[in-house]
N, C-alpha and C positions, 0 to 999 in steps of 0.2 A: 302561469295561470294554475291555480290549485283546482284539481278535479274533485268533484263531490263524492264520486264513487271510488272509495279506496277499499281494496280487499283487506279483510282482517287477517292478521298473521295466523298461520296454521297452528292448531293445538299440538303442542309437543309434550309427550308423556315420557317420564323417566322409565328406566328398565324395570325398576321395582313396581311401578304402576302398571306396566303391561303384564307383569307376572300376576299381580293381584287381580286385575281384570280378567285375565285368562283363567285363573283358578276358579273364580266365582262363576264364570260362564260355563266352564266344564262341570263344575259341581252341580249346576242347575240343569244339566243336560237331561237326566233321566225323567224328572217330573215335567219338564217342558215338552219333551218329545211325547211322553205318555199322555199329557194333557191335550196336545194338539191332535193326536190320534183319536182321542175320545171326542173332541169337538168335530172332527171330520166325520166320524161315524154318526154322530147325532145330526149332522147336516145332510145325511143321506149317502155317505161314502161307504166303502166296504168295511166289514167288521174285522178288526185285527185283534183288539184287546178282548178279554173275556167280557161277556155280556153283563151289563149293569142295569137291572130292572128299575132301580130307583131313578137313574138318569133318564130312562125311557118314559117313566110316568111324569116326571117334572124336570125337563131338560134345561129350562132357562137358568135356574140357580147354579147348576153345575157349569154351564157354559160361561156365565158371568164370572164364576169363581176361578175357573181355569184361566180365562183371558186376563183378568185383573191380576191374578197371582203371577202369571208370566211377566206382565208389564212391571209389576212391583219388584220382582226378583232380578230380572234381566236389566231393565233400564235403571233400576236402583243401584246396580253395581257401579255405574259411572259416578255416583255421588261419593264413592270412596277415593276418588282421584283428586289429590290436592291441586294438581295442575289445572284441572277443570275449574275449580273454585277460584283460583288466582287469575287465570287467563281468560276465562269465560264466565264471569259471575252471573251475567244475565241468563245464560244457558243453564247454569247450576240452579237458579231460582225456578226457571220454567220446568226443568226436570223434577225438581222437588215438589212443585205443585201437582204435576202429573202423577207421581208415585204416591203422593199423599192421598189423592182421590182413589187411585187404584188399590192402595193398601186398605182403605176403609171399605171399599166394595168387596175386596177379597175376604176381609174379616167378617163383614155382615152376612155375606152369602154362606161363609163357612159356619157361622152360628145358625143360620136358617136350616142348612142341611143337617147339622148335628142334632137339632131339636126335632125337625119335622120328618126327616127321612127315617125309615124303619130299618134298623140294623140287627143282624143276628148277634148273639153273644160272642160268636167267634170273631166278629169284626169290630164290635164296640161294646165294652162293658160299662158299668156305671162310673168307674174311675176315669176311663178315657173320655166319657161323655162330659164329666165335670171339668176335666183338664182342658178339653177343647172350648168349653163355654168360658172358662176363666181366662184362658190365653187369648181367645178371640176378642173378648171384651177389653182385656189389657192392651191388645194391639191397637184397637181404636182409640183408647184413652191416651196411649203414648204418642200416636200421630197427632191427635188434637193438641196435646200439650207441647209437642215439638213446634207446631204452627204458632201457638201462642208465645212460646219462648223466643222464636226468631223475630216475631213482631215486636217483642220487648228488647231485642238485641242481646238476648242471653244465648250466645252462640254455643257455649258448652252444654247447657241444658238441652238445646235443640239437637245438637249432634248426639248426645247420649241417648235421648229418647228415640231418635230415628234408628240408631244402631240396635237398640233393644227391640224395636218394632220389626226391623229387618231380620233379626235373629229368629223371632217368632214366625215371620212370613217364610223363612227358608227352612221351616221344619220338615217339609216334604222331602227336600233334598237329603237332609241328614237321615231321615227315616228310611229312604231308599238305600243309602250306604249301609246303615246299621242292619237293615233287613237282608241285604245281599251278603254282608259279612256273616250273619247268623246262618244263612243257608250254606255258605261255603264251609264253615267250621262244624256245624251240627249235622248238616245234610238234609234238613227238612225245614219247611216254612213254619214260623211261629204262629200260633193261633190262640184265641181266648185271652185270659189275663196276662199270659206271657207276651203276647203281641202288644197288648195295651201298654205294658211296662216298657217294652223296647221303644215304642213311639213316644212315650212321655220322657224316657231317657234322652232321646234325640233332642227334644226341646230344651231339656235341662242342660245338655252339652252345649247347645247353641248359645244359651243365655250366659253360661260360664265364660265362653269365648268372648261374648259381647262385653262382659264386665272387664275382661283383660284388655280388650281394645279401648274401652272407655278410659281406663287408667293410663293409657299411653297418649291420650290427647294432651297437647302442649299446655302448660300452665297459663300461657297468655290467652288461650281460648276460654279459660274458666272465668275470666273477669268479664263482666257485662260491658259491651261496647257502647260508649256514650256518643250521643249525637254531637257533631262538630259545631262549635260556636266560635265566632270571630273573637279575637283578643280584645279586651277592653282598652279603649283609647283614653289615656289620662287627660282630663280637662284642666286647663290652666286655672290656678287658684286666684281668686280676685284679690287685688291689692287694696289695702286700707289707705284711702287718701285722707290726708289731714288738711 
């Protein structure tokens, strides 16, 4: 008798996949923890991070931005695992749908805060303002194009667009690393135009790494996947009767 409820085999990841997943999660640690601390403070918890008057005046955008960014960066890390795509294609699609929505929410709230929050020149100059506006808009466009591409079975274009969007979304992680490295080397925190330049540099670095990763995508993925159709069955040719 065949039982209907069969347990699916466990997802098995290669050593290199565990390394990649671990590196991305560790890399995201600082903005994730910092964001969660801010959300807890806005929810009435004890104040740990420096006070942010903008968040107190309009907390909803920053809460949505933090939670959606964490979802996009942490859950999105699993999309880099080839074993997940091969062994759990349905899970890969569901995760993709979740992070597509999360990425758009993250970018939209980021655009809202960039435009409507009041920043001092020490925290955001004109250059950083326009960089955030351009990159936030680009992130939304890349995610939308990735969805369109996968519906058209253009796997390479889908993967390339999501890698670029993920690079933009991970900007806070690289900015944290660059900022800490600057403090260690120089001995003081960067402010003003120098801070803006370091933050933009972090995004540029992420996008350069993204382009290197995109070039490593197998050539087979660069060809559009065509829908399967059954082979044509030859019909018998009619005989001419005399």
